[in-house]
C-alpha positions as CSV (number, residue, x, y, z in Angstrom):
1,M,10.4,-0.8,18.2
2,Y,9.2,0.1,14.7
3,N,5.7,-0.4,13.4
4,V,4.3,-1.0,10.0
5,Q,0.8,0.4,9.6
6,V,-1.7,0.4,6.7
7,E,-3.3,3.9,6.7
8,K,-6.7,2.7,5.4
9,E,-7.8,-1.0,5.2
10,C,-9.6,-1.2,1.9
11,G,-11.7,-4.3,1.1
12,C,-8.9,-6.0,-0.8
13,F,-6.6,-5.6,2.3
14,R,-9.3,-7.0,4.6
15,R,-9.7,-10.0,2.3
16,S,-6.0,-10.6,2.0
17,S,-3.7,-12.5,4.4
18,F,-1.9,-9.3,5.3
19,K,-1.9,-8.0,8.9
20,N,-2.0,-4.4,10.0
21,N,0.1,-2.9,12.8
22,L,3.1,-5.1,12.7
23,S,6.1,-4.5,15.0
24,F,9.8,-5.0,14.3
25,E,13.0,-4.6,16.3
26,S,14.8,-2.7,13.5
27,K,13.8,0.1,11.2
28,D,15.4,-1.8,8.2
29,D,13.2,-4.8,8.8
30,A,10.1,-2.7,9.1
31,L,10.9,-0.8,6.0
32,M,11.6,-3.9,4.0
33,Q,8.3,-5.5,5.1
34,A,6.4,-2.3,4.2
35,I,8.0,-2.1,0.7
36,E,7.3,-5.8,0.0
37,M,3.7,-5.4,1.2
38,S,3.0,-2.2,-0.8
39,K,4.6,-3.8,-3.9
40,E,2.4,-6.9,-3.7
41,M,-0.7,-4.8,-2.9
42,N,-0.1,-2.6,-5.9
43,E,0.4,-5.7,-8.2
44,E,-2.3,-8.1,-6.8
45,F,-5.2,-5.9,-5.5
46,C,-8.0,-4.6,-7.7
47,G,-6.2,-1.5,-8.9
48,K,-8.5,1.1,-7.5
49,H,-5.9,2.3,-5.0
50,E,-2.2,3.1,-5.1
51,F,-0.1,2.1,-2.1
52,K,3.0,4.1,-1.1
53,V,5.5,3.7,1.8
54,L,5.9,6.7,4.1
55,E,8.2,7.1,7.1
56,Q,6.6,8.8,10.1
57,G,8.9,8.7,13.1
58,D,9.1,5.1,14.5
59,S,6.2,4.1,12.2
60,I,6.4,3.0,8.5
61,V,3.0,3.8,7.0
62,I,1.6,2.3,3.9
63,G,-0.5,5.2,2.5
64,V,-3.5,4.6,0.4
65,A,-4.7,6.9,-2.4
66,E,-7.3,6.6,-5.1
67,K,-5.8,6.1,-8.5
68,A,-6.3,9.0,-10.9
69,K,-8.7,8.3,-13.7
70,S,-7.5,9.4,-17.1
71,G,-10.9,10.1,-18.5
72,C,-10.3,7.8,-21.5
73,C,-12.9,5.1,-22.3
74,G,-10.3,2.7,-23.7
75,G,-11.7,2.8,-27.2
76,G,-8.4,3.8,-28.7
77,H,-9.5,7.1,-30.2
78,C,-8.3,9.4,-27.3
79,G,-4.6,9.6,-28.1
């Protein structure tokens, strides 16, 4: 049995239709689900976090990290 776990449930995750701690018979199915979830989360959520898929034994973990801030105000004069 392989599990897909979201490391940290941010507010966007809690408001979404996604479920945490999913179980799959095959590693391939778990990995494909985690990849699809992280892709959709990166595209659809608020953008404050970045989601990455990590393999940890029989678990596929969707890791959550704060997105790095560039320090630019967006005024067009920084670059």
